[in-house]
C-alpha atoms as one frame of an Amber mdcrd trajectory, in Angstrom:
protein
 -13.152 228.774 244.819 -11.231 229.322 248.196 -10.933 227.027 251.445  -8.604
 226.815 254.532  -5.452 225.296 254.520  -2.417 224.698 256.690   0.127 227.122
 256.033   3.463 227.492 257.593   4.023 231.070 258.837   7.846 232.443 259.533
   7.830 235.930 261.560  10.789 238.038 261.938  12.048 240.864 264.566  12.725
 243.342 261.882  11.773 244.121 258.365  15.387 243.774 257.237  15.271 240.178
 258.557  11.906 239.464 256.600  13.627 241.346 253.456  17.063 238.851 254.058
  14.823 235.880 254.063  12.882 236.736 250.820  16.400 237.560 249.101  17.660
 234.345 250.044  14.637 232.373 249.441  14.626 233.919 246.261  18.503 233.283
 245.601  18.435 229.781 246.466  14.839 228.836 245.094  13.689 228.324 248.059
   9.626 227.964 248.473   7.063 230.377 249.704   6.387 234.329 249.538   6.189
 237.590 251.680   2.864 238.110 252.993   1.510 240.419 256.150   1.591 238.914
 259.441  -2.228 237.415 259.403  -4.070 238.449 262.720  -3.533 235.089 264.436
   0.393 235.508 264.940   1.780 238.182 266.887   5.165 239.613 265.525   7.902
 242.401 266.009   7.849 242.955 262.231   4.599 243.122 259.662   6.150 240.991
 257.654   5.973 237.272 257.156   7.464 234.232 255.102   4.531 231.923 254.012
   5.281 228.479 252.858   3.903 224.801 252.970   4.336 222.798 256.557   6.763
 220.575 254.579   8.859 223.109 254.028   9.400 223.730 257.738  12.868 222.117
 258.168  14.687 223.090 255.121  13.473 226.605 255.388  14.706 226.782 259.166
  18.159 224.984 258.585  18.596 227.954 255.675  17.643 230.376 257.713  19.898
 229.567 260.524  22.786 228.847 258.275  21.994 232.407 256.289  22.257 234.061
 260.047  18.629 235.600 259.345  16.800 236.108 262.971  13.698 234.030 263.145
  11.300 235.527 265.566   8.824 232.449 265.193   6.985 229.495 263.310   3.612
 228.524 263.348   1.438 226.428 261.583  -1.900 228.058 260.887  -5.295 227.518
 258.639  -5.276 230.607 256.028  -7.526 230.657 253.190  -6.073 229.864 249.623
  -7.618 230.108 246.360  -8.231 226.285 244.664  -8.305 225.601 241.244
């Protein structure tokens, strides 16, 4: 079954920045995953990072410390598989 749940979507100005986020998060074990930018969000790059809204402060701090440029952060309802 699927249901809509709030999700943090982080967008980036370039594909290189999105890939930098992915590398940083994988290396540090940070939560989330790369997704295509949802239609509800405008972004300069076609990739975004999706995580739980509660992880926003942690991700913002880590991305800033690593110098990864962020275009925006938004919490939107997204479909998720519920088991």
